[in-house]
mmCIF file of the N, C-alpha and C atoms, coordinates in Angstrom:
data_MODEL
# 
_entry.id   MODEL 
# 
loop_
_atom_site.group_PDB 
_atom_site.id 
_atom_site.type_symbol 
_atom_site.label_atom_id 
_atom_site.label_alt_id 
_atom_site.label_comp_id 
_atom_site.label_asym_id 
_atom_site.label_entity_id 
_atom_site.label_seq_id 
_atom_site.pdbx_PDB_ins_code 
_atom_site.Cartn_x 
_atom_site.Cartn_y 
_atom_site.Cartn_z 
_atom_site.occupancy 
_atom_site.B_iso_or_equiv 
_atom_site.pdbx_formal_charge 
_atom_site.auth_seq_id 
_atom_site.auth_comp_id 
_atom_site.auth_asym_id 
_atom_site.auth_atom_id 
_atom_site.pdbx_PDB_model_num 
ATOM 1   N N  . MET A 1 1  ? -16.182 -12.868 6.128  1.00 0.00 ? 1  MET A N  1 
ATOM 2   C CA . MET A 1 1  ? -15.334 -11.966 6.865  1.00 0.00 ? 1  MET A CA 1 
ATOM 3   C C  . MET A 1 1  ? -15.893 -11.785 8.267  1.00 0.00 ? 1  MET A C  1 
ATOM 4   N N  . SER A 1 2  ? -15.025 -11.443 9.155  1.00 0.00 ? 2  SER A N  1 
ATOM 5   C CA . SER A 1 2  ? -15.473 -11.150 10.509 1.00 0.00 ? 2  SER A CA 1 
ATOM 6   C C  . SER A 1 2  ? -14.943 -9.785  10.901 1.00 0.00 ? 2  SER A C  1 
ATOM 7   N N  . GLY A 1 3  ? -15.515 -9.226  11.920 1.00 0.00 ? 3  GLY A N  1 
ATOM 8   C CA . GLY A 1 3  ? -15.097 -7.904  12.360 1.00 0.00 ? 3  GLY A CA 1 
ATOM 9   C C  . GLY A 1 3  ? -16.074 -6.844  11.915 1.00 0.00 ? 3  GLY A C  1 
ATOM 10  N N  . ARG A 1 4  ? -15.659 -5.597  11.955 1.00 0.00 ? 4  ARG A N  1 
ATOM 11  C CA . ARG A 1 4  ? -16.565 -4.485  11.673 1.00 0.00 ? 4  ARG A CA 1 
ATOM 12  C C  . ARG A 1 4  ? -16.715 -4.195  10.183 1.00 0.00 ? 4  ARG A C  1 
ATOM 13  N N  . ASP A 1 5  ? -15.866 -4.763  9.348  1.00 0.00 ? 5  ASP A N  1 
ATOM 14  C CA . ASP A 1 5  ? -15.914 -4.480  7.912  1.00 0.00 ? 5  ASP A CA 1 
ATOM 15  C C  . ASP A 1 5  ? -16.622 -5.595  7.148  1.00 0.00 ? 5  ASP A C  1 
ATOM 16  N N  . ASN A 1 6  ? -17.269 -5.215  6.034  1.00 0.00 ? 6  ASN A N  1 
ATOM 17  C CA . ASN A 1 6  ? -17.918 -6.233  5.230  1.00 0.00 ? 6  ASN A CA 1 
ATOM 18  C C  . ASN A 1 6  ? -17.391 -6.251  3.802  1.00 0.00 ? 6  ASN A C  1 
ATOM 19  N N  . LEU A 1 7  ? -16.316 -5.510  3.542  1.00 0.00 ? 7  LEU A N  1 
ATOM 20  C CA . LEU A 1 7  ? -15.707 -5.503  2.219  1.00 0.00 ? 7  LEU A CA 1 
ATOM 21  C C  . LEU A 1 7  ? -14.229 -5.196  2.367  1.00 0.00 ? 7  LEU A C  1 
ATOM 22  N N  . THR A 1 8  ? -13.415 -5.883  1.605  1.00 0.00 ? 8  THR A N  1 
ATOM 23  C CA . THR A 1 8  ? -11.982 -5.600  1.598  1.00 0.00 ? 8  THR A CA 1 
ATOM 24  C C  . THR A 1 8  ? -11.508 -5.548  0.150  1.00 0.00 ? 8  THR A C  1 
ATOM 25  N N  . ALA A 1 9  ? -10.472 -4.775  -0.095 1.00 0.00 ? 9  ALA A N  1 
ATOM 26  C CA . ALA A 1 9  ? -9.923  -4.655  -1.445 1.00 0.00 ? 9  ALA A CA 1 
ATOM 27  C C  . ALA A 1 9  ? -8.414  -4.502  -1.351 1.00 0.00 ? 9  ALA A C  1 
ATOM 28  N N  . SER A 1 10 ? -7.725  -5.010  -2.342 1.00 0.00 ? 10 SER A N  1 
ATOM 29  C CA . SER A 1 10 ? -6.280  -4.828  -2.465 1.00 0.00 ? 10 SER A CA 1 
ATOM 30  C C  . SER A 1 10 ? -6.019  -4.054  -3.746 1.00 0.00 ? 10 SER A C  1 
ATOM 31  N N  . VAL A 1 11 ? -5.187  -3.042  -3.657 1.00 0.00 ? 11 VAL A N  1 
ATOM 32  C CA . VAL A 1 11 ? -4.840  -2.240  -4.831 1.00 0.00 ? 11 VAL A CA 1 
ATOM 33  C C  . VAL A 1 11 ? -3.333  -2.038  -4.881 1.00 0.00 ? 11 VAL A C  1 
ATOM 34  N N  . ALA A 1 12 ? -2.825  -1.808  -6.060 1.00 0.00 ? 12 ALA A N  1 
ATOM 35  C CA . ALA A 1 12 ? -1.412  -1.459  -6.251 1.00 0.00 ? 12 ALA A CA 1 
ATOM 36  C C  . ALA A 1 12 ? -1.372  -0.053  -6.810 1.00 0.00 ? 12 ALA A C  1 
ATOM 37  N N  . CYS A 1 13 ? -0.714  0.856   -6.097 1.00 0.00 ? 13 CYS A N  1 
ATOM 38  C CA . CYS A 1 13 ? -0.619  2.255   -6.511 1.00 0.00 ? 13 CYS A CA 1 
ATOM 39  C C  . CYS A 1 13 ? 0.832   2.594   -6.818 1.00 0.00 ? 13 CYS A C  1 
ATOM 40  N N  . ARG A 1 14 ? 1.024   3.466   -7.801 1.00 0.00 ? 14 ARG A N  1 
ATOM 41  C CA . ARG A 1 14 ? 2.391   3.813   -8.199 1.00 0.00 ? 14 ARG A CA 1 
ATOM 42  C C  . ARG A 1 14 ? 3.057   4.790   -7.239 1.00 0.00 ? 14 ARG A C  1 
ATOM 43  N N  . ASP A 1 15 ? 2.244   5.569   -6.493 1.00 0.00 ? 15 ASP A N  1 
ATOM 44  C CA . ASP A 1 15 ? 2.795   6.503   -5.512 1.00 0.00 ? 15 ASP A CA 1 
ATOM 45  C C  . ASP A 1 15 ? 1.677   6.951   -4.567 1.00 0.00 ? 15 ASP A C  1 
ATOM 46  N N  . VAL A 1 16 ? 2.022   7.781   -3.587 1.00 0.00 ? 16 VAL A N  1 
ATOM 47  C CA . VAL A 1 16 ? 1.048   8.239   -2.591 1.00 0.00 ? 16 VAL A CA 1 
ATOM 48  C C  . VAL A 1 16 ? -0.040  9.091   -3.239 1.00 0.00 ? 16 VAL A C  1 
ATOM 49  N N  . GLY A 1 17 ? 0.311   9.890   -4.234 1.00 0.00 ? 17 GLY A N  1 
ATOM 50  C CA . GLY A 1 17 ? -0.671  10.709  -4.937 1.00 0.00 ? 17 GLY A CA 1 
ATOM 51  C C  . GLY A 1 17 ? -1.738  9.859   -5.614 1.00 0.00 ? 17 GLY A C  1 
ATOM 52  N N  . HIS A 1 18 ? -1.313  8.759   -6.203 1.00 0.00 ? 18 HIS A N  1 
ATOM 53  C CA . HIS A 1 18 ? -2.256  7.850   -6.842 1.00 0.00 ? 18 HIS A CA 1 
ATOM 54  C C  . HIS A 1 18 ? -3.170  7.205   -5.802 1.00 0.00 ? 18 HIS A C  1 
ATOM 55  N N  . LEU A 1 19 ? -2.632  6.820   -4.660 1.00 0.00 ? 19 LEU A N  1 
ATOM 56  C CA . LEU A 1 19 ? -3.441  6.252   -3.582 1.00 0.00 ? 19 LEU A CA 1 
ATOM 57  C C  . LEU A 1 19 ? -4.460  7.279   -3.090 1.00 0.00 ? 19 LEU A C  1 
ATOM 58  N N  . TYR A 1 20 ? -4.041  8.527   -2.921 1.00 0.00 ? 20 TYR A N  1 
ATOM 59  C CA . TYR A 1 20 ? -4.950  9.583   -2.458 1.00 0.00 ? 20 TYR A CA 1 
ATOM 60  C C  . TYR A 1 20 ? -6.067  9.819   -3.480 1.00 0.00 ? 20 TYR A C  1 
ATOM 61  N N  . GLU A 1 21 ? -5.726  9.834   -4.752 1.00 0.00 ? 21 GLU A N  1 
ATOM 62  C CA . GLU A 1 21 ? -6.728  10.045  -5.799 1.00 0.00 ? 21 GLU A CA 1 
ATOM 63  C C  . GLU A 1 21 ? -7.725  8.890   -5.811 1.00 0.00 ? 21 GLU A C  1 
ATOM 64  N N  . LEU A 1 22 ? -7.250  7.683   -5.615 1.00 0.00 ? 22 LEU A N  1 
ATOM 65  C CA . LEU A 1 22 ? -8.116  6.511   -5.606 1.00 0.00 ? 22 LEU A CA 1 
ATOM 66  C C  . LEU A 1 22 ? -9.073  6.541   -4.416 1.00 0.00 ? 22 LEU A C  1 
ATOM 67  N N  . THR A 1 23 ? -8.552  6.788   -3.232 1.00 0.00 ? 23 THR A N  1 
ATOM 68  C CA . THR A 1 23 ? -9.389  6.743   -2.028 1.00 0.00 ? 23 THR A CA 1 
ATOM 69  C C  . THR A 1 23 ? -10.262 7.986   -1.877 1.00 0.00 ? 23 THR A C  1 
ATOM 70  N N  . GLY A 1 24 ? -9.748  9.147   -2.182 1.00 0.00 ? 24 GLY A N  1 
ATOM 71  C CA . GLY A 1 24 ? -10.509 10.379  -1.998 1.00 0.00 ? 24 GLY A CA 1 
ATOM 72  C C  . GLY A 1 24 ? -11.345 10.781  -3.188 1.00 0.00 ? 24 GLY A C  1 
ATOM 73  N N  . GLY A 1 25 ? -10.863 10.495  -4.385 1.00 0.00 ? 25 GLY A N  1 
ATOM 74  C CA . GLY A 1 25 ? -11.546 10.963  -5.573 1.00 0.00 ? 25 GLY A CA 1 
ATOM 75  C C  . GLY A 1 25 ? -12.438 9.938   -6.240 1.00 0.00 ? 25 GLY A C  1 
ATOM 76  N N  . ARG A 1 26 ? -12.154 8.661   -6.066 1.00 0.00 ? 26 ARG A N  1 
ATOM 77  C CA . ARG A 1 26 ? -12.933 7.632   -6.760 1.00 0.00 ? 26 ARG A CA 1 
ATOM 78  C C  . ARG A 1 26 ? -13.775 6.789   -5.799 1.00 0.00 ? 26 ARG A C  1 
ATOM 79  N N  . ALA A 1 27 ? -13.165 6.218   -4.781 1.00 0.00 ? 27 ALA A N  1 
ATOM 80  C CA . ALA A 1 27 ? -13.886 5.316   -3.883 1.00 0.00 ? 27 ALA A CA 1 
ATOM 81  C C  . ALA A 1 27 ? -14.676 6.069   -2.814 1.00 0.00 ? 27 ALA A C  1 
ATOM 82  N N  . GLY A 1 28 ? -14.135 7.153   -2.310 1.00 0.00 ? 28 GLY A N  1 
ATOM 83  C CA . GLY A 1 28 ? -14.797 7.905   -1.242 1.00 0.00 ? 28 GLY A CA 1 
ATOM 84  C C  . GLY A 1 28 ? -16.190 8.400   -1.581 1.00 0.00 ? 28 GLY A C  1 
ATOM 85  N N  . PRO A 1 29 ? -16.411 8.974   -2.764 1.00 0.00 ? 29 PRO A N  1 
ATOM 86  C CA . PRO A 1 29 ? -17.737 9.491   -3.103 1.00 0.00 ? 29 PRO A CA 1 
ATOM 87  C C  . PRO A 1 29 ? -18.790 8.437   -3.460 1.00 0.00 ? 29 PRO A C  1 
ATOM 88  N N  . LEU A 1 30 ? -18.432 7.167   -3.526 1.00 0.00 ? 30 LEU A N  1 
ATOM 89  C CA . LEU A 1 30 ? -19.398 6.128   -3.886 1.00 0.00 ? 30 LEU A CA 1 
ATOM 90  C C  . LEU A 1 30 ? -20.520 6.048   -2.855 1.00 0.00 ? 30 LEU A C  1 
ATOM 91  N N  . ASP A 1 31 ? -21.745 5.826   -3.335 1.00 0.00 ? 31 ASP A N  1 
ATOM 92  C CA . ASP A 1 31 ? -22.884 5.666   -2.434 1.00 0.00 ? 31 ASP A CA 1 
ATOM 93  C C  . ASP A 1 31 ? -22.640 4.485   -1.504 1.00 0.00 ? 31 ASP A C  1 
ATOM 94  N N  . GLY A 1 32 ? -22.937 4.667   -0.249 1.00 0.00 ? 32 GLY A N  1 
ATOM 95  C CA . GLY A 1 32 ? -22.788 3.590   0.726  1.00 0.00 ? 32 GLY A CA 1 
ATOM 96  C C  . GLY A 1 32 ? -21.446 3.555   1.424  1.00 0.00 ? 32 GLY A C  1 
ATOM 97  N N  . VAL A 1 33 ? -20.456 4.291   0.934  1.00 0.00 ? 33 VAL A N  1 
ATOM 98  C CA . VAL A 1 33 ? -19.149 4.318   1.605  1.00 0.00 ? 33 VAL A CA 1 
ATOM 99  C C  . VAL A 1 33 ? -19.248 5.309   2.759  1.00 0.00 ? 33 VAL A C  1 
ATOM 100 N N  . ARG A 1 34 ? -19.224 4.787   3.976  1.00 0.00 ? 34 ARG A N  1 
ATOM 101 C CA . ARG A 1 34 ? -19.325 5.635   5.157  1.00 0.00 ? 34 ARG A CA 1 
ATOM 102 C C  . ARG A 1 34 ? -17.984 5.827   5.849  1.00 0.00 ? 34 ARG A C  1 
ATOM 103 N N  . ALA A 1 35 ? -17.090 4.876   5.681  1.00 0.00 ? 35 ALA A N  1 
ATOM 104 C CA . ALA A 1 35 ? -15.766 4.964   6.300  1.00 0.00 ? 35 ALA A CA 1 
ATOM 105 C C  . ALA A 1 35 ? -14.798 4.137   5.468  1.00 0.00 ? 35 ALA A C  1 
ATOM 106 N N  . MET A 1 36 ? -13.530 4.471   5.615  1.00 0.00 ? 36 MET A N  1 
ATOM 107 C CA . MET A 1 36 ? -12.501 3.766   4.866  1.00 0.00 ? 36 MET A CA 1 
ATOM 108 C C  . MET A 1 36 ? -11.241 3.714   5.727  1.00 0.00 ? 36 MET A C  1 
ATOM 109 N N  . GLU A 1 37 ? -10.590 2.577   5.706  1.00 0.00 ? 37 GLU A N  1 
ATOM 110 C CA . GLU A 1 37 ? -9.325  2.419   6.417  1.00 0.00 ? 37 GLU A CA 1 
ATOM 111 C C  . GLU A 1 37 ? -8.278  1.976   5.411  1.00 0.00 ? 37 GLU A C  1 
ATOM 112 N N  . VAL A 1 38 ? -7.170  2.708   5.350  1.00 0.00 ? 38 VAL A N  1 
ATOM 113 C CA . VAL A 1 38 ? -6.088  2.389   4.427  1.00 0.00 ? 38 VAL A CA 1 
ATOM 114 C C  . VAL A 1 38 ? -4.913  1.869   5.249  1.00 0.00 ? 38 VAL A C  1 
ATOM 115 N N  . VAL A 1 39 ? -4.448  0.690   4.899  1.00 0.00 ? 39 VAL A N  1 
ATOM 116 C CA . VAL A 1 39 ? -3.309  0.081   5.588  1.00 0.00 ? 39 VAL A CA 1 
ATOM 117 C C  . VAL A 1 39 ? -2.237  -0.190  4.544  1.00 0.00 ? 39 VAL A C  1 
ATOM 118 N N  . PRO A 1 40 ? -1.214  0.667   4.483  1.00 0.00 ? 40 PRO A N  1 
ATOM 119 C CA . PRO A 1 40 ? -0.174  0.446   3.477  1.00 0.00 ? 40 PRO A CA 1 
ATOM 120 C C  . PRO A 1 40 ? 0.684   -0.771  3.815  1.00 0.00 ? 40 PRO A C  1 
ATOM 121 N N  . TYR A 1 41 ? 1.035   -1.489  2.773  1.00 0.00 ? 41 TYR A N  1 
ATOM 122 C CA . TYR A 1 41 ? 1.922   -2.651  2.898  1.00 0.00 ? 41 TYR A CA 1 
ATOM 123 C C  . TYR A 1 41 ? 2.948   -2.509  1.787  1.00 0.00 ? 41 TYR A C  1 
ATOM 124 N N  . ALA A 1 42 ? 4.189   -2.438  2.153  1.00 0.00 ? 42 ALA A N  1 
ATOM 125 C CA . ALA A 1 42 ? 5.245   -2.248  1.156  1.00 0.00 ? 42 ALA A CA 1 
ATOM 126 C C  . ALA A 1 42 ? 6.299   -3.334  1.312  1.00 0.00 ? 42 ALA A C  1 
ATOM 127 N N  . ARG A 1 43 ? 6.828   -3.744  0.167  1.00 0.00 ? 43 ARG A N  1 
ATOM 128 C CA . ARG A 1 43 ? 7.941   -4.687  0.183  1.00 0.00 ? 43 ARG A CA 1 
ATOM 129 C C  . ARG A 1 43 ? 8.817   -4.409  -1.035 1.00 0.00 ? 43 ARG A C  1 
ATOM 130 N N  . VAL A 1 44 ? 10.083  -4.695  -0.907 1.00 0.00 ? 44 VAL A N  1 
ATOM 131 C CA . VAL A 1 44 ? 11.014  -4.519  -2.007 1.00 0.00 ? 44 VAL A CA 1 
ATOM 132 C C  . VAL A 1 44 ? 10.859  -5.706  -2.947 1.00 0.00 ? 44 VAL A C  1 
ATOM 133 N N  . VAL A 1 45 ? 10.553  -5.413  -4.209 1.00 0.00 ? 45 VAL A N  1 
ATOM 134 C CA . VAL A 1 45 ? 10.377  -6.468  -5.196 1.00 0.00 ? 45 VAL A CA 1 
ATOM 135 C C  . VAL A 1 45 ? 11.677  -6.732  -5.926 1.00 0.00 ? 45 VAL A C  1 
ATOM 136 N N  . LYS A 1 46 ? 12.384  -5.677  -6.242 1.00 0.00 ? 46 LYS A N  1 
ATOM 137 C CA . LYS A 1 46 ? 13.622  -5.828  -6.993 1.00 0.00 ? 46 LYS A CA 1 
ATOM 138 C C  . LYS A 1 46 ? 14.583  -4.723  -6.550 1.00 0.00 ? 46 LYS A C  1 
ATOM 139 N N  . GLN A 1 47 ? 15.798  -5.073  -6.279 1.00 0.00 ? 47 GLN A N  1 
ATOM 140 C CA . GLN A 1 47 ? 16.786  -4.087  -5.878 1.00 0.00 ? 47 GLN A CA 1 
ATOM 141 C C  . GLN A 1 47 ? 18.098  -4.430  -6.562 1.00 0.00 ? 47 GLN A C  1 
ATOM 142 N N  . SER A 1 48 ? 18.504  -3.564  -7.457 1.00 0.00 ? 48 SER A N  1 
ATOM 143 C CA . SER A 1 48 ? 19.722  -3.785  -8.207 1.00 0.00 ? 48 SER A CA 1 
ATOM 144 C C  . SER A 1 48 ? 20.908  -3.186  -7.462 1.00 0.00 ? 48 SER A C  1 
ATOM 145 N N  . GLY A 1 49 ? 21.945  -3.939  -7.330 1.00 0.00 ? 49 GLY A N  1 
ATOM 146 C CA . GLY A 1 49 ? 23.175  -3.419  -6.747 1.00 0.00 ? 49 GLY A CA 1 
ATOM 147 C C  . GLY A 1 49 ? 23.183  -3.344  -5.240 1.00 0.00 ? 49 GLY A C  1 
ATOM 148 N N  . GLY A 1 50 ? 22.257  -4.022  -4.567 1.00 0.00 ? 50 GLY A N  1 
ATOM 149 C CA . GLY A 1 50 ? 22.254  -4.001  -3.115 1.00 0.00 ? 50 GLY A CA 1 
ATOM 150 C C  . GLY A 1 50 ? 23.419  -4.805  -2.559 1.00 0.00 ? 50 GLY A C  1 
ATOM 151 N N  . LEU A 1 51 ? 24.065  -4.299  -1.545 1.00 0.00 ? 51 LEU A N  1 
ATOM 152 C CA . LEU A 1 51 ? 25.187  -4.985  -0.912 1.00 0.00 ? 51 LEU A CA 1 
ATOM 153 C C  . LEU A 1 51 ? 24.669  -5.693  0.335  1.00 0.00 ? 51 LEU A C  1 
ATOM 154 N N  . VAL A 1 52 ? 24.803  -7.003  0.374  1.00 0.00 ? 52 VAL A N  1 
ATOM 155 C CA . VAL A 1 52 ? 24.285  -7.802  1.479  1.00 0.00 ? 52 VAL A CA 1 
ATOM 156 C C  . VAL A 1 52 ? 25.451  -8.424  2.229  1.00 0.00 ? 52 VAL A C  1 
ATOM 157 N N  . ALA A 1 53 ? 25.434  -8.291  3.552  1.00 0.00 ? 53 ALA A N  1 
ATOM 158 C CA . ALA A 1 53 ? 26.435  -8.926  4.412  1.00 0.00 ? 53 ALA A CA 1 
ATOM 159 C C  . ALA A 1 53 ? 25.702  -9.585  5.567  1.00 0.00 ? 53 ALA A C  1 
ATOM 160 N N  . ASP A 1 54 ? 25.922  -10.855 5.795  1.00 0.00 ? 54 ASP A N  1 
ATOM 161 C CA . ASP A 1 54 ? 25.242  -11.621 6.847  1.00 0.00 ? 54 ASP A CA 1 
ATOM 162 C C  . ASP A 1 54 ? 23.729  -11.545 6.710  1.00 0.00 ? 54 ASP A C  1 
ATOM 163 N N  . GLY A 1 55 ? 23.223  -11.524 5.472  1.00 0.00 ? 55 GLY A N  1 
ATOM 164 C CA . GLY A 1 55 ? 21.790  -11.519 5.234  1.00 0.00 ? 55 GLY A CA 1 
ATOM 165 C C  . GLY A 1 55 ? 21.099  -10.176 5.408  1.00 0.00 ? 55 GLY A C  1 
ATOM 166 N N  . ARG A 1 56 ? 21.875  -9.104  5.571  1.00 0.00 ? 56 ARG A N  1 
ATOM 167 C CA . ARG A 1 56 ? 21.295  -7.771  5.751  1.00 0.00 ? 56 ARG A CA 1 
ATOM 168 C C  . ARG A 1 56 ? 21.887  -6.801  4.743  1.00 0.00 ? 56 ARG A C  1 
ATOM 169 N N  . LEU A 1 57 ? 21.062  -5.840  4.318  1.00 0.00 ? 57 LEU A N  1 
ATOM 170 C CA . LEU A 1 57 ? 21.572  -4.788  3.445  1.00 0.00 ? 57 LEU A CA 1 
ATOM 171 C C  . LEU A 1 57 ? 22.514  -3.884  4.225  1.00 0.00 ? 57 LEU A C  1 
ATOM 172 N N  . VAL A 1 58 ? 23.619  -3.519  3.609  1.00 0.00 ? 58 VAL A N  1 
ATOM 173 C CA . VAL A 1 58 ? 24.578  -2.623  4.250  1.00 0.00 ? 58 VAL A CA 1 
ATOM 174 C C  . VAL A 1 58 ? 24.894  -1.476  3.312  1.00 0.00 ? 58 VAL A C  1 
ATOM 175 N N  . ASP A 1 59 ? 25.386  -0.374  3.875  1.00 0.00 ? 59 ASP A N  1 
ATOM 176 C CA . ASP A 1 59 ? 25.805  0.762   3.054  1.00 0.00 ? 59 ASP A CA 1 
ATOM 177 C C  . ASP A 1 59 ? 27.038  0.403   2.265  1.00 0.00 ? 59 ASP A C  1 
ATOM 178 N N  . PRO A 1 60 ? 27.113  0.878   1.016  1.00 0.00 ? 60 PRO A N  1 
ATOM 179 C CA . PRO A 1 60 ? 28.311  0.583   0.219  1.00 0.00 ? 60 PRO A CA 1 
ATOM 180 C C  . PRO A 1 60 ? 29.531  1.281   0.806  1.00 0.00 ? 60 PRO A C  1 
ATOM 181 N N  . PRO A 1 61 ? 30.711  0.695   0.579  1.00 0.00 ? 61 PRO A N  1 
ATOM 182 C CA . PRO A 1 61 ? 31.936  1.296   1.135  1.00 0.00 ? 61 PRO A CA 1 
ATOM 183 C C  . PRO A 1 61 ? 32.283  2.617   0.480  1.00 0.00 ? 61 PRO A C  1 
# 
């Protein structure tokens, strides 16, 4: 790795509360953890009933 960090991790959280519990309650108190940066990345995995026109989601009529 390059840059200021020497460890990276990817996690999947069910909601913001779960992410907060993970970062503040579990990972934050670990010995040696001096700083933490959280970068959320979200994408739609499955969407039922979405209306698409010209390759874009549109509001239903």
